[in-house]
C-alpha positions in Angstrom: 53.1 38.7 -4.3 51.3 39.4 -7.6 51.4 37.7 -10.9 50.4 38.3 -14.5 49.5 42.0 -14.3 49.3 42.7 -18.1 45.9 43.6 -19.5 44.3 40.1 -20.2 42.0 40.9 -23.2 44.1 42.6 -25.8 41.4 42.6 -28.5 39.1 44.9 -26.4 41.0 47.1 -24.0 39.7 49.8 -21.6 41.7 52.0 -19.3 39.5 51.5 -16.2 40.2 48.1 -14.8 41.6 46.3 -11.7 43.7 43.1 -11.7 42.7 40.6 -9.0 45.6 38.2 -9.4 47.7 37.5 -6.4 47.2 35.8 -3.0 43.7 34.4 -2.3 42.4 32.3 0.6 42.0 28.7 -0.5 40.4 25.5 0.8 40.1 21.9 -0.4 36.5 20.5 0.0 37.1 16.7 -0.5 33.9 15.8 1.2 31.9 18.3 -0.9 30.3 19.9 2.1 31.1 23.5 1.3 27.7 24.4 -0.2 25.7 22.8 2.6 27.9 24.6 5.2 27.7 27.8 3.2 31.5 28.4 2.9 30.6 31.4 0.7 29.4 33.3 3.7 31.5 35.6 5.8 33.2 33.9 8.8 34.3 30.7 7.1 38.0 30.1 7.8 40.1 29.0 4.8 43.2 27.1 5.8 45.5 27.8 2.9 46.7 30.5 0.6 47.0 30.3 -3.2 48.6 32.5 -5.8 46.1 33.2 -8.5 46.1 32.5 -11.5 48.1 29.3 -10.9 46.3 26.0 -10.2 46.9 24.3 -6.9 48.8 21.5 -8.7 51.5 24.0 -9.7 54.7 25.1 -7.9 53.8 28.8 -8.6 50.5 28.4 -6.8 52.4 28.0 -3.5 50.6 24.7 -2.8 52.1 22.2 -5.4 49.8 19.3 -4.7 49.2 16.9 -7.7 46.6 14.8 -5.9 42.9 14.6 -6.7 40.8 17.3 -5.1 37.6 17.6 -7.0 36.1 20.5 -5.1 38.0 23.6 -4.1 37.1 27.1 -2.8 38.8 30.5 -3.3 38.2 33.8 -1.5 39.6 37.2 -1.4 38.6 40.7 -0.4 39.0 43.8 -2.7 37.9 47.4 -2.8 36.4 49.3 -5.8 38.8 52.1 -6.8 37.4 55.6 -6.7 37.7 55.8 -10.5 35.2 53.0 -10.9 32.6 54.3 -8.5 29.2 55.1 -10.1 29.8 52.7 -13.0 28.7 49.1 -13.7 31.4 46.7 -12.4 32.1 43.6 -14.4 34.1 40.7 -13.0 36.0 38.7 -15.6 37.5 35.2 -15.4 40.0 34.2 -18.1 39.5 30.5 -17.5 38.4 28.3 -14.6 38.6 24.5 -14.9 36.0 23.1 -14.9 32.7 24.3 -13.2 32.7 27.6 -11.3 30.2 29.2 -9.0 30.9 32.9 -8.2 29.6 34.6 -5.0 29.9 38.3 -4.2 29.4 39.3 -0.6 27.7 35.9 0.1 25.4 36.1 -2.9 25.5 33.8 -5.9 26.0 36.0 -9.0 26.4 33.2 -11.6 28.0 30.0 -12.7 29.9 28.7 -15.7 30.8 25.3 -17.1 33.8 24.8 -19.3 37.5 24.9 -18.3 39.1 26.8 -21.1 37.1 29.8 -22.0 36.4 33.3 -20.5 33.2 34.3 -18.7 32.1 37.4 -16.8 29.3 38.7 -14.5 27.9 42.1 -13.7 28.4 42.3 -10.0 27.2 45.9 -9.4 23.9 45.0 -7.7 25.8 42.8 -5.1 28.3 45.4 -4.0 28.3 46.9 -0.5 30.0 49.9 1.2 33.7 49.4 1.8 35.4 46.1 1.3 34.0 43.4 -1.0 34.3 39.7 -0.9 34.5 37.3 -3.8 34.2 33.5 -3.3 34.7 31.0 -6.1 33.7 27.4 -5.8 35.2 25.0 -8.4 34.2 21.5 -9.3 36.7 19.6 -11.5 35.8 15.9 -11.8 39.2 14.3 -11.9 38.1 10.9 -13.3 35.3 12.0 -15.7 36.3 11.1 -19.2 33.4 12.9 -20.8 34.5 16.4 -20.0 36.9 18.3 -22.3 40.2 17.7 -20.6 42.8 17.5 -23.3 46.1 16.2 -22.0 45.0 16.2 -18.3 45.2 12.7 -17.1 42.3 11.0 -15.2 44.8 8.9 -13.3 46.8 10.6 -10.6 50.4 9.9 -11.9 51.3 11.3 -15.3 52.2 8.7 -18.0 52.7 8.4 -21.7 51.1 11.4 -23.4 49.0 12.4 -20.4 50.0 15.2 -17.9 49.2 16.6 -14.5 45.7 18.1 -14.2 44.8 21.8 -13.9 42.0 22.5 -11.4 40.4 25.9 -10.7 41.4 29.4 -11.7 44.3 29.3 -14.3 43.9 32.6 -16.1 43.6 36.2 -14.9 40.7 37.4 -12.7 39.9 41.1 -13.2 37.4 43.9 -12.7 36.3 46.4 -15.3 34.2 49.5 -15.0 31.7 50.4 -17.7 28.9 52.9 -18.3 25.4 51.5 -18.2 25.5 52.0 -22.0 28.7 50.4 -23.3 30.2 48.4 -26.1 29.6 44.7 -25.6 31.2 43.0 -28.6 33.3 43.9 -31.5 34.1 41.7 -34.5 36.5 42.5 -37.4 36.2 40.7 -40.7 38.9 41.6 -43.3 38.3 41.4 -47.1 41.6 41.8 -48.8 40.2 41.2 -52.2 38.2 44.5 -51.9 40.2 46.2 -49.3 37.4 46.3 -46.8 37.2 45.8 -43.1 33.8 45.0 -41.8 33.1 45.9 -38.2 30.2 44.3 -36.3 29.5 46.0 -33.0 27.0 45.3 -30.2 26.0 47.8 -27.5 24.4 47.1 -24.1 22.1 49.7 -22.4 20.3 52.7 -23.8 21.7 52.9 -27.3 19.1 55.0 -29.2 20.6 58.1 -30.8 24.1 57.4 -29.4 27.0 57.8 -31.8 29.8 55.3 -32.5 33.0 56.9 -33.6 35.6 54.7 -35.3 39.2 55.7 -35.9 41.6 53.4 -37.8 45.3 54.0 -38.0 48.3 52.2 -39.3 51.8 52.6 -37.8 50.7 55.9 -36.3 49.1 57.3 -39.5 45.4 57.9 -39.6 43.6 55.8 -42.2 39.9 56.4 -41.6 37.5 58.0 -39.2 33.7 57.6 -39.3 30.8 58.3 -37.1 27.6 56.2 -37.1 24.4 57.1 -35.2 22.8 54.1 -33.5 19.2 53.2 -34.0 19.6 49.5 -33.0 21.9 47.8 -30.5 23.7 46.1 -33.4 25.8 48.0 -35.9 27.6 46.7 -39.0 29.9 48.9 -41.0 32.3 48.3 -43.8 35.2 50.7 -44.4 37.3 50.6 -47.5 41.0 51.0 -46.9 42.5 51.0 -50.4 41.5 54.5 -51.2 42.6 56.0 -47.9 45.8 57.6 -46.9 47.6 54.4 -46.3 47.4 53.5 -50.0 48.3 57.0 -51.2 51.5 57.0 -49.2 53.1 54.3 -51.3 51.8 50.9 -50.0 50.7 48.5 -52.7 47.8 46.1 -52.4 49.7 43.4 -50.6 52.2 45.5 -48.8 50.1 46.0 -45.7 48.5 42.6 -45.4 49.2 40.4 -42.3 51.7 37.5 -42.8 54.3 35.9 -40.5 56.9 37.8 -42.4 55.1 41.1 -42.4 52.7 41.1 -39.3 51.0 44.4 -40.2 48.3 45.4 -37.8 45.8 48.3 -37.9 45.0 50.0 -34.7 41.4 50.8 -33.9 39.8 53.2 -31.4 36.1 53.0 -30.9 34.2 55.6 -28.8 30.5 55.4 -27.8 29.3 59.0 -27.4 26.2 60.9 -26.3 26.7 64.3 -27.9 30.1 65.4 -26.6 30.2 63.0 -23.7 32.2 59.7 -24.1 30.3 56.8 -22.6 32.8 54.1 -23.5 36.1 53.9 -25.3 38.0 50.8 -26.4 41.2 50.2 -28.3 41.7 47.1 -30.5 43.4 46.0 -33.7 43.0 43.9 -36.7 45.0 42.4 -39.5 44.1 42.2 -43.2 44.5 38.5 -43.8 42.9 35.8 -45.9 43.3 32.0 -45.8 41.8 29.6 -48.3 42.6 26.4 -50.3 42.9 26.1 -54.0 44.5 23.6 -56.4 45.5 21.3 -53.5 47.4 24.1 -51.7 46.8 26.4 -48.8 46.8 30.1 -49.8 47.7 33.0 -47.5 46.5 36.3 -49.0 45.9 34.7 -52.4 49.4 33.2 -52.6 50.5 29.6 -52.0 52.0 29.4 -48.5 54.0 26.5 -47.2 53.3 26.1 -43.5 56.2 25.1 -41.3 54.5 24.6 -37.9 55.6 23.2 -34.6 53.4 21.3 -32.1 53.1 23.5 -29.0 51.3 22.0 -25.9 51.6 25.2 -23.9 52.8 23.7 -20.6 55.4 25.1 -18.2 57.2 23.1 -15.4 56.2 25.6 -12.7 52.8 26.7 -14.0 51.4 23.8 -16.1 48.8 25.4 -18.4 49.6 28.9 -17.1 52.7 30.7 -18.3 54.7 32.2 -15.4 54.8 35.6 -17.2 53.6 37.3 -20.3 57.2 37.4 -21.6 57.2 33.6 -21.4 54.4 33.5 -23.9 56.3 35.9 -26.2 59.5 33.9 -25.8 58.0 30.7 -27.0 57.1 32.4 -30.3 60.4 34.1 -30.6 62.2 30.8 -30.1 60.0 29.0 -32.7 60.6 31.8 -35.3 64.3 31.7 -34.5 64.2 28.0 -35.6 62.5 28.8 -38.9 59.0 27.8 -38.0 56.3 30.2 -39.2 53.5 28.9 -36.9 52.3 26.4 -34.4 49.5 24.0 -33.8 48.4 24.8 -30.3 47.7 21.2 -29.2 44.7 20.2 -27.0 44.6 23.6 -25.3 42.8 26.9 -25.7 45.7 29.2 -25.2 45.7 32.5 -23.2 44.7 35.5 -25.4 48.0 37.0 -24.5 49.7 34.3 -26.6 47.5 35.1 -29.5 48.3 38.8 -29.1 52.0 38.1 -29.4 51.4 35.8 -32.4 49.5 38.6 -34.0 52.2 41.1 -33.2 55.3 39.0 -34.0 53.8 37.2 -37.0 53.1 33.6 -36.2 50.4 31.3 -37.6 48.3 29.5 -35.1 46.1 26.4 -35.5 43.5 26.7 -32.7 42.5 23.5 -31.0 40.3 22.6 -28.0 40.8 20.2 -25.2 39.1 17.0 -26.1 37.0 14.5 -24.2 38.5 11.0 -24.2 35.1 9.3 -24.4 32.0 9.8 -26.5 28.6 10.5 -25.0 25.7 12.9 -25.6 27.0 15.0 -22.7 30.5 15.1 -24.1 29.0 16.4 -27.5 27.1 19.2 -25.7 30.1 20.2 -23.6 32.5 20.3 -26.6 30.0 22.3 -28.7 29.5 24.9 -26.0 33.2 25.4 -25.5 33.7 25.8 -29.3 31.0 28.5 -29.5 32.8 30.4 -26.7 36.2 29.9 -28.3 35.0 31.3 -31.6 33.4 34.3 -29.9 36.6 35.1 -27.9 39.2 34.6 -30.5 37.6 35.5 -33.8 39.5 38.8 -34.3 43.0 37.3 -34.0 44.6 37.3 -37.5 47.2 34.8 -36.5 44.6 32.0 -36.3 44.2 30.4 -39.7 42.8 27.0 -38.9 40.5 25.4 -36.3 41.0 21.8 -35.1 37.9 20.5 -33.3 38.9 16.8 -33.1 42.3 15.2 -32.8 43.1 11.5 -33.6 39.5 10.4 -33.0 39.6 11.5 -29.3 36.0 11.7 -28.2 34.9 9.7 -31.3 36.8 6.4 -30.8 34.4 4.4 -33.0 33.9 6.9 -35.8 34.8 4.3 -38.5 31.7 2.2 -37.7 29.5 4.5 -35.6 27.3 6.9 -37.6 26.4 9.0 -34.5 30.1 9.8 -34.1 30.5 10.6 -37.7 27.6 13.1 -37.4 29.4 14.7 -34.4 32.5 15.2 -36.5 30.5 16.6 -39.4 28.5 18.8 -37.0 31.6 20.3 -35.5 33.0 21.0 -39.0 29.8 22.8 -40.1 29.2 24.5 -36.7 32.6 26.2 -36.8 32.2 27.2 -40.4 28.7 28.6 -39.6 30.2 30.8 -36.9 33.5 31.6 -38.6 33.5 31.4 -42.5 37.0 33.1 -42.6 39.2 30.1 -41.5 39.9 26.5 -42.4 38.6 23.6 -40.4 40.1 20.1 -39.9 37.5 17.6 -39.0 39.7 15.0 -37.3 43.4 15.8 -37.3 45.6 12.7 -37.8 43.3 10.1 -39.3 39.7 9.0 -39.9 38.8 12.3 -41.5 35.2 13.1 -42.5 34.6 16.4 -44.4 37.6 18.6 -44.0 39.5 21.6 -45.5 42.9 20.0 -44.9 43.9 16.4 -45.2 45.9 16.3 -41.9 48.1 13.1 -41.6 50.1 11.9 -38.6 53.1 9.6 -39.2 55.8 8.8 -36.7 57.2 5.7 -38.5 60.5 7.2 -39.6 62.4 4.8 -37.4 65.8 5.2 -35.8 68.8 6.3 -37.8 70.1 2.8 -38.4 66.6 1.5 -39.5 67.2 2.2 -43.2 64.3 0.0 -44.5 61.9 1.6 -42.1 63.1 5.1 -43.1 62.7 4.3 -46.8 59.1 3.1 -46.1 58.5 6.4 -44.4 59.8 8.3 -47.4 57.8 6.2 -49.8 54.6 6.7 -47.8 54.9 10.5 -48.2 56.0 10.6 -51.8 52.7 10.9 -53.7 49.1 11.7 -52.9 48.1 8.1 -53.7 50.8 6.7 -51.3 49.8 9.1 -48.5 46.1 8.1 -48.8 46.9 4.4 -48.9 49.1 4.7 -45.8 47.8 3.9 -42.3 48.4 6.4 -39.5 48.9 4.2 -36.4 46.9 1.6 -38.2 44.0 3.8 -39.0 42.8 4.9 -42.5 43.3 8.5 -43.4 39.6 9.0 -44.2 36.9 7.2 -42.3 34.4 4.9 -44.0 32.1 6.8 -46.3 34.5 9.7 -46.9 37.4 10.2 -49.3 39.9 12.8 -50.4 38.4 15.5 -52.5 41.6 17.4 -53.5 42.2 19.0 -50.1 45.8 20.1 -49.4 47.7 17.4 -47.6 49.8 18.4 -44.6 51.9 16.1 -42.3 50.6 17.5 -39.0 52.4 15.2 -36.5 55.7 13.5 -37.0 59.2 13.5 -35.6 59.2 13.5 -31.8 62.9 12.7 -31.6 63.8 11.9 -27.9 66.9 13.4 -26.5 67.6 13.7 -22.8 69.4 17.1 -22.5 68.5 17.7 -18.9 67.9 15.8 -15.7 64.5 14.4 -16.5 64.1 10.9 -17.9 61.4 10.2 -20.5 60.6 9.0 -23.9 60.5 10.0 -27.6 59.3 8.3 -30.7 63.0 7.6 -31.6 66.1 8.3 -29.4 69.5 9.9 -29.8 72.2 10.5 -27.2 73.9 13.7 -28.1 73.5 17.0 -29.9 75.3 15.9 -33.1 73.0 12.9 -33.4 70.0 15.0 -32.7 70.7 17.4 -35.5 71.5 14.6 -37.9 68.3 12.8 -37.1 66.2 16.0 -37.4 67.7 16.6 -40.9 67.2 13.0 -41.9 63.5 13.2 -41.0 63.0 16.7 -42.6 64.6 15.6 -45.9 62.0 12.9 -46.3 59.3 15.5 -45.7 60.8 17.9 -48.2 61.2 15.2 -50.8 57.5 14.8 -51.0 55.8 16.4 -54.0 52.4 16.1 -52.3 52.8 17.7 -48.9 52.0 21.4 -48.6 53.2 21.9 -45.1 54.0 20.2 -41.8 53.8 20.4 -38.0 56.8 18.9 -36.2 56.4 17.3 -32.8 57.3 19.2 -30.7 58.5 22.6 -29.4 59.3 21.6 -25.8 59.6 18.6 -23.5 56.6 18.1 -21.3 56.8 16.1 -18.1 57.8 12.6 -19.1 58.1 13.4 -22.8 61.6 14.4 -23.8 60.9 14.8 -27.5 61.0 18.6 -27.7 63.5 20.7 -29.5 63.7 22.7 -26.2 63.8 21.3 -22.7 60.7 21.8 -20.5 62.3 25.0 -19.1 63.0 26.3 -22.6 66.7 25.6 -23.0 67.7 24.7 -26.5 69.0 21.1 -27.0 71.1 22.2 -29.9 72.1 25.2 -31.9 68.8 26.8 -33.0 70.4 28.2 -36.1 71.1 24.7 -37.2 67.4 23.8 -36.9 66.6 26.9 -38.9 69.2 25.9 -41.6 67.4 22.5 -41.9 63.9 24.1 -41.9 65.1 26.6 -44.6 66.0 23.7 -46.9 62.4 23.9 -48.1 62.1 26.4 -51.0 59.4 27.5 -53.4 60.1 24.6 -55.9 58.4 22.2 -53.4 54.9 23.6 -54.1 55.2 23.8 -57.9 
């Protein structure tokens, strides 16, 4: 049986590749003896089978064991297709949680730490005639609270806001064949004010006097074609689009920008050539999109834009962090858009690039977030920093991403109000991300105790039950003006931490709601509770009216898209069944209109 066969890296696609998902040999190593006994060598018997890319804790893995197993081993055999012979062979891993060692034919080719980002190794020099063997050893410290773990609980049984862990391979494993000289990185930076797209490109191998040919098209029509001769391994090229064919055929300046309503994408084909021979060819895409803040509002493509986001944890009942199919990723976005949301905050998870591809294609804003460490330490700081560098490198080109959220609710910085070291960490993450990606907004600590930030992101679940009129009125009052928002306490914490204050940043209510409604068989909790669909819609409308009444909020993120394990506070059940008529959710979400931002 095979799973997840779609091309896993939509921003840099090649034709010559091989998917390695499917059945692998598998073995727990609870005594951590595998390295000493050389389980990576031929002849070791593995007692179980597992369906990659699903973690052993999941039903789809074929194992479905939620218990702690901190060391696990994978193995499979494969053959190099004839079309790949004579080229460099790269082995890619979408994500392996948490530390991975990769062996080819009994030889260690490399290791990687970080459970949520992609990595790869050139395995060419380790290949042999005939069948090849790949072995992956994974270490995932179940109880370590200093590694970035997000919602993965360090206690065996899920509880409260904490869920079942994901150990090992949880995104696609695949091979790719490239020439010795090939394109290594491509980065697209749009400038809608001048109509330019800047392309940064890096080449590996013998690059001198090679040609890079760039073709840009829009909806099948050619826009630009340029050839640049390489004299260095790095190339930077800006191409103006306004004076090209796309503008002459009737588009005005904003007509082909990317928005959730008009998700316009430019297709790109890049060839690396030596005279007439094509050494490498990739296809990609970009969107002309700008995000910035001004006058206390968020602007998308130089126009005020009210963000109606939904909190999306990206869990599935049979796959946990791994979507069962590519269509499941697409479906989540389609359902959210059907409800009138124009984006999501991807909560405590670095999502599969295929989700970002569908968000780019369908038109859906994404706030990118990383799994947090529960505790603070110097090691935790280093680990989070490393993961963010890798996140930014992987996801920079996706136009759907408009905001980065490095810290949530002081997770990983629990003493930030009094601890200068933790304040420096928050500031360091804010400036690090801006130093690597100047094109997006950054929130320093979503929820409360903010330091320097581009958005004042506030959490408030105090709307009360439907019959708690006084509590509801307090909720409305706390959102009414800038002053009242800044004076409020999110779960007892100040909006800005000591030494920092609001400097005119746009204010968004980025967690609220969480109405609990048991629509399926699972028991669980919500921040408030209703018992039927009619009550659910009435309570959703009641909460949203308080948000829309505010003259100071410039957007929101409602908790949440789906139920997750013991949480039954989603608009959809865990298996994505609507708890109510989605058109009614859209009707309520559409109550907001342009007057709100004036």
